[in-house]
TIVO-2410 file (N, C-alpha, C; in nm, 3 decimals):
# residues 86
REC num residu      c1      c2      c3 atome chaine
REC   1      X  -2.870   0.603  -1.236     N      A
REC   1      X  -2.794   0.522  -1.269    CA      A
REC   1      X  -2.801   0.439  -1.130     C      A
REC   2      X  -2.853   0.319  -1.097     N      A
REC   2      X  -2.832   0.273  -0.983    CA      A
REC   2      X  -2.720   0.236  -0.923     C      A
REC   3      X  -2.721   0.222  -0.799     N      A
REC   3      X  -2.559   0.209  -0.697    CA      A
REC   3      X  -2.543   0.135  -0.734     C      A
REC   4      X  -2.566  -0.004  -0.824     N      A
REC   4      X  -2.556  -0.136  -0.882    CA      A
REC   4      X  -2.435  -0.072  -0.915     C      A
REC   5      X  -2.515  -0.062  -1.101     N      A
REC   5      X  -2.426   0.047  -1.188    CA      A
REC   5      X  -2.334   0.114  -1.159     C      A
REC   6      X  -2.322   0.226  -1.111     N      A
REC   6      X  -2.200   0.314  -1.071    CA      A
REC   6      X  -2.110   0.240  -0.963     C      A
REC   7      X  -2.094   0.085  -0.875     N      A
REC   7      X  -2.073   0.025  -0.836    CA      A
REC   7      X  -1.965  -0.031  -0.942     C      A
REC   8      X  -2.011  -0.097  -1.034     N      A
REC   8      X  -1.978  -0.192  -1.133    CA      A
REC   8      X  -1.863  -0.051  -1.234     C      A
REC   9      X  -1.936   0.005  -1.238     N      A
REC   9      X  -1.848   0.143  -1.300    CA      A
REC   9      X  -1.702   0.191  -1.239     C      A
REC  10      X  -1.709   0.184  -1.128     N      A
REC  10      X  -1.565   0.249  -1.063    CA      A
REC  10      X  -1.475   0.123  -1.063     C      A
REC  11      X  -1.568  -0.020  -1.034     N      A
REC  11      X  -1.462  -0.173  -1.006    CA      A
REC  11      X  -1.376  -0.142  -1.150     C      A
REC  12      X  -1.508  -0.127  -1.270     N      A
REC  12      X  -1.394  -0.152  -1.405    CA      A
REC  12      X  -1.342  -0.020  -1.411     C      A
REC  13      X  -1.321   0.069  -1.375     N      A
REC  13      X  -1.181   0.147  -1.382    CA      A
REC  13      X  -1.082   0.124  -1.288     C      A
REC  14      X  -1.127   0.120  -1.184     N      A
REC  14      X  -1.017   0.045  -1.076    CA      A
REC  14      X  -0.917  -0.075  -1.185     C      A
REC  15      X  -1.009  -0.167  -1.247     N      A
REC  15      X  -0.933  -0.275  -1.278    CA      A
REC  15      X  -0.917  -0.272  -1.412     C      A
REC  16      X  -0.934  -0.173  -1.492     N      A
REC  16      X  -0.913  -0.129  -1.620    CA      A
REC  16      X  -1.004  -0.258  -1.737     C      A
REC  17      X  -1.097  -0.251  -1.683     N      A
REC  17      X  -1.220  -0.376  -1.735    CA      A
REC  17      X  -1.285  -0.295  -1.826     C      A
REC  18      X  -1.410  -0.293  -1.871     N      A
REC  18      X  -1.516  -0.267  -1.907    CA      A
REC  18      X  -1.615  -0.328  -1.862     C      A
REC  19      X  -1.716  -0.190  -1.787     N      A
REC  19      X  -1.852  -0.251  -1.713    CA      A
REC  19      X  -1.916  -0.364  -1.763     C      A
REC  20      X  -1.915  -0.408  -1.881     N      A
REC  20      X  -1.957  -0.513  -1.890    CA      A
REC  20      X  -1.914  -0.669  -1.912     C      A
REC  21      X  -1.741  -0.651  -1.834     N      A
REC  21      X  -1.725  -0.748  -1.750    CA      A
REC  21      X  -1.730  -0.751  -1.649     C      A
REC  22      X  -1.834  -0.708  -1.603     N      A
REC  22      X  -1.812  -0.752  -1.407    CA      A
REC  22      X  -1.981  -0.758  -1.404     C      A
REC  23      X  -1.995  -0.889  -1.355     N      A
REC  23      X  -2.124  -0.852  -1.251    CA      A
REC  23      X  -2.141  -0.881  -1.112     C      A
REC  24      X  -2.250  -0.842  -1.112     N      A
REC  24      X  -2.270  -0.908  -0.974    CA      A
REC  24      X  -2.235  -0.995  -0.864     C      A
REC  25      X  -2.235  -1.097  -0.966     N      A
REC  25      X  -2.182  -1.223  -0.857    CA      A
REC  25      X  -2.015  -1.238  -0.863     C      A
REC  26      X  -1.938  -1.171  -0.914     N      A
REC  26      X  -1.819  -1.162  -0.892    CA      A
REC  26      X  -1.751  -1.177  -0.780     C      A
REC  27      X  -1.623  -1.175  -0.731     N      A
REC  27      X  -1.558  -1.193  -0.639    CA      A
REC  27      X  -1.489  -1.094  -0.663     C      A
REC  28      X  -1.457  -0.980  -0.559     N      A
REC  28      X  -1.305  -0.891  -0.640    CA      A
REC  28      X  -1.169  -0.950  -0.629     C      A
REC  29      X  -1.126  -1.096  -0.615     N      A
REC  29      X  -1.030  -1.125  -0.658    CA      A
REC  29      X  -1.056  -1.182  -0.817     C      A
REC  30      X  -1.158  -1.216  -0.866     N      A
REC  30      X  -1.194  -1.233  -0.997    CA      A
REC  30      X  -1.148  -1.096  -1.086     C      A
REC  31      X  -1.203  -1.015  -1.022     N      A
REC  31      X  -1.203  -0.904  -1.110    CA      A
REC  31      X  -1.055  -0.848  -1.125     C      A
REC  32      X  -0.952  -0.897  -1.025     N      A
REC  32      X  -0.849  -0.882  -1.037    CA      A
REC  32      X  -0.766  -0.783  -0.978     C      A
REC  33      X  -0.859  -0.673  -0.896     N      A
REC  33      X  -0.789  -0.547  -0.792    CA      A
REC  33      X  -0.699  -0.599  -0.702     C      A
REC  34      X  -0.569  -0.527  -0.699     N      A
REC  34      X  -0.496  -0.541  -0.577    CA      A
REC  34      X  -0.480  -0.489  -0.478     C      A
REC  35      X  -0.451  -0.480  -0.391     N      A
REC  35      X  -0.470  -0.415  -0.254    CA      A
REC  35      X  -0.483  -0.255  -0.288     C      A
REC  36      X  -0.404  -0.212  -0.419     N      A
REC  36      X  -0.405  -0.070  -0.394    CA      A
REC  36      X  -0.489   0.011  -0.486     C      A
REC  37      X  -0.571  -0.128  -0.558     N      A
REC  37      X  -0.708  -0.122  -0.664    CA      A
REC  37      X  -0.806  -0.071  -0.526     C      A
REC  38      X  -0.782  -0.171  -0.453     N      A
REC  38      X  -0.899  -0.197  -0.359    CA      A
REC  38      X  -0.958  -0.065  -0.263     C      A
REC  39      X  -0.794  -0.017  -0.254     N      A
REC  39      X  -0.810   0.142  -0.162    CA      A
REC  39      X  -0.876   0.240  -0.258     C      A
REC  40      X  -0.830   0.245  -0.344     N      A
REC  40      X  -0.848   0.334  -0.464    CA      A
REC  40      X  -0.982   0.375  -0.493     C      A
REC  41      X  -1.063   0.179  -0.470     N      A
REC  41      X  -1.217   0.197  -0.506    CA      A
REC  41      X  -1.253   0.222  -0.357     C      A
REC  42      X  -1.189   0.209  -0.272     N      A
REC  42      X  -1.331   0.264  -0.153    CA      A
REC  42      X  -1.298   0.410  -0.183     C      A
REC  43      X  -1.217   0.492  -0.172     N      A
REC  43      X  -1.169   0.620  -0.210    CA      A
REC  43      X  -1.308   0.671  -0.303     C      A
REC  44      X  -1.306   0.624  -0.437     N      A
REC  44      X  -1.377   0.622  -0.536    CA      A
REC  44      X  -1.528   0.620  -0.473     C      A
REC  45      X  -1.556   0.539  -0.356     N      A
REC  45      X  -1.739   0.512  -0.355    CA      A
REC  45      X  -1.777   0.609  -0.241     C      A
REC  46      X  -1.638   0.648  -0.168     N      A
REC  46      X  -1.650   0.790  -0.056    CA      A
REC  46      X  -1.701   0.895  -0.167     C      A
REC  47      X  -1.640   0.928  -0.230     N      A
REC  47      X  -1.671   1.028  -0.341    CA      A
REC  47      X  -1.726   1.066  -0.416     C      A
REC  48      X  -1.830   0.938  -0.479     N      A
REC  48      X  -1.912   0.900  -0.536    CA      A
REC  48      X  -2.006   0.953  -0.477     C      A
REC  49      X  -1.983   0.873  -0.349     N      A
REC  49      X  -2.163   0.855  -0.273    CA      A
REC  49      X  -2.184   0.931  -0.193     C      A
REC  50      X  -2.061   1.041  -0.114     N      A
REC  50      X  -2.096   1.089  -0.030    CA      A
REC  50      X  -2.088   1.021   0.095     C      A
REC  51      X  -2.003   0.895   0.097     N      A
REC  51      X  -2.028   0.817   0.228    CA      A
REC  51      X  -1.904   0.800   0.341     C      A
REC  52      X  -1.869   0.731   0.436     N      A
REC  52      X  -1.740   0.758   0.462    CA      A
REC  52      X  -1.753   0.579   0.475     C      A
REC  53      X  -1.677   0.520   0.411     N      A
REC  53      X  -1.679   0.378   0.438    CA      A
REC  53      X  -1.586   0.302   0.567     C      A
REC  54      X  -1.620   0.229   0.610     N      A
REC  54      X  -1.553   0.200   0.782    CA      A
REC  54      X  -1.468   0.063   0.693     C      A
REC  55      X  -1.339   0.113   0.661     N      A
REC  55      X  -1.294   0.013   0.575    CA      A
REC  55      X  -1.105   0.075   0.686     C      A
REC  56      X  -1.086  -0.082   0.662     N      A
REC  56      X  -0.909  -0.060   0.726    CA      A
REC  56      X  -0.828  -0.117   0.625     C      A
REC  57      X  -0.757  -0.052   0.567     N      A
REC  57      X  -0.694  -0.030   0.488    CA      A
REC  57      X  -0.577  -0.198   0.527     C      A
REC  58      X  -0.532  -0.175   0.635     N      A
REC  58      X  -0.418  -0.278   0.635    CA      A
REC  58      X  -0.492  -0.437   0.742     C      A
REC  59      X  -0.613  -0.431   0.746     N      A
REC  59      X  -0.657  -0.559   0.762    CA      A
REC  59      X  -0.827  -0.552   0.669     C      A
REC  60      X  -0.795  -0.579   0.543     N      A
REC  60      X  -0.980  -0.581   0.503    CA      A
REC  60      X  -1.066  -0.683   0.579     C      A
REC  61      X  -1.026  -0.764   0.577     N      A
REC  61      X  -1.118  -0.857   0.637    CA      A
REC  61      X  -1.145  -0.848   0.758     C      A
REC  62      X  -1.118  -0.743   0.870     N      A
REC  62      X  -1.172  -0.706   1.004    CA      A
REC  62      X  -1.264  -0.609   0.944     C      A
REC  63      X  -1.288  -0.536   0.816     N      A
REC  63      X  -1.378  -0.423   0.878    CA      A
REC  63      X  -1.545  -0.455   0.877     C      A
REC  64      X  -1.590  -0.369   0.844     N      A
REC  64      X  -1.757  -0.406   0.896    CA      A
REC  64      X  -1.816  -0.388   0.733     C      A
REC  65      X  -1.724  -0.290   0.660     N      A
REC  65      X  -1.771  -0.314   0.502    CA      A
REC  65      X  -1.742  -0.397   0.430     C      A
REC  66      X  -1.843  -0.501   0.418     N      A
REC  66      X  -1.790  -0.641   0.320    CA      A
REC  66      X  -1.737  -0.592   0.188     C      A
REC  67      X  -1.600  -0.661   0.132     N      A
REC  67      X  -1.570  -0.589   0.004    CA      A
REC  67      X  -1.509  -0.744  -0.062     C      A
REC  68      X  -1.590  -0.827   0.004     N      A
REC  68      X  -1.574  -0.976  -0.051    CA      A
REC  68      X  -1.611  -1.035  -0.243     C      A
REC  69      X  -1.722  -0.872  -0.232     N      A
REC  69      X  -1.810  -0.950  -0.410    CA      A
REC  69      X  -1.854  -0.779  -0.447     C      A
REC  70      X  -1.896  -0.809  -0.536     N      A
REC  70      X  -1.938  -0.652  -0.593    CA      A
REC  70      X  -2.114  -0.655  -0.547     C      A
REC  71      X  -2.157  -0.773  -0.512     N      A
REC  71      X  -2.329  -0.755  -0.451    CA      A
REC  71      X  -2.312  -0.695  -0.351     C      A
REC  72      X  -2.170  -0.750  -0.266     N      A
REC  72      X  -2.157  -0.768  -0.085    CA      A
REC  72      X  -2.130  -0.553  -0.085     C      A
REC  73      X  -2.070  -0.574  -0.180     N      A
REC  73      X  -1.990  -0.395  -0.172    CA      A
REC  73      X  -2.192  -0.307  -0.213     C      A
REC  74      X  -2.213  -0.350  -0.318     N      A
REC  74      X  -2.379  -0.267  -0.333    CA      A
REC  74      X  -2.467  -0.257  -0.219     C      A
REC  75      X  -2.476  -0.397  -0.153     N      A
REC  75      X  -2.559  -0.427  -0.001    CA      A
REC  75      X  -2.501  -0.307   0.109     C      A
REC  76      X  -2.334  -0.317   0.082     N      A
REC  76      X  -2.268  -0.260   0.212    CA      A
REC  76      X  -2.291  -0.044   0.161     C      A
REC  77      X  -2.319  -0.024   0.067     N      A
REC  77      X  -2.307   0.115   0.012    CA      A
REC  77      X  -2.457   0.176   0.000     C      A
REC  78      X  -2.570   0.065  -0.004     N      A
REC  78      X  -2.689   0.120   0.012    CA      A
REC  78      X  -2.747   0.109   0.191     C      A
REC  79      X  -2.670   0.025   0.267     N      A
REC  79      X  -2.693  -0.005   0.391    CA      A
REC  79      X  -2.609   0.199   0.445     C      A
REC  80      X  -2.494   0.209   0.393     N      A
REC  80      X  -2.498   0.342   0.445    CA      A
REC  80      X  -2.523   0.508   0.372     C      A
REC  81      X  -2.602   0.505   0.294     N      A
REC  81      X  -2.714   0.562   0.176    CA      A
REC  81      X  -2.802   0.561   0.291     C      A
REC  82      X  -2.886   0.455   0.342     N      A
REC  82      X  -2.979   0.458   0.429    CA      A
REC  82      X  -2.964   0.519   0.570     C      A
REC  83      X  -2.861   0.517   0.634     N      A
REC  83      X  -2.798   0.576   0.730    CA      A
REC  83      X  -2.795   0.735   0.702     C      A
REC  84      X  -2.700   0.759   0.644     N      A
REC  84      X  -2.682   0.854   0.582    CA      A
REC  84      X  -2.803   0.976   0.573     C      A
REC  85      X  -2.928   0.922   0.482     N      A
REC  85      X  -3.066   1.010   0.471    CA      A
REC  85      X  -3.107   0.975   0.574     C      A
REC  86      X  -3.104   0.879   0.669     N      A
REC  86      X  -3.184   0.849   0.784    CA      A
REC  86      X  -3.279   0.951   0.852     C      A
***
């Protein structure tokens, strides 16, 4: 399973959607995640990929981890995986 597929599964679970309802082009607000769902998503990403997401729950817009869209999350997780395996 690709990083993108796994992230879509995580987002779908948090937003109570089917993975087929989510595409890489979608923004998180299109998915309907609230702030708590976003925090849970970050925790799920960390657990699933065994990475540490640089995320400030109080000010997500100031994070180095781009949480604006599905594609940006995939890119950020892939970058963390490269660093981890580096």
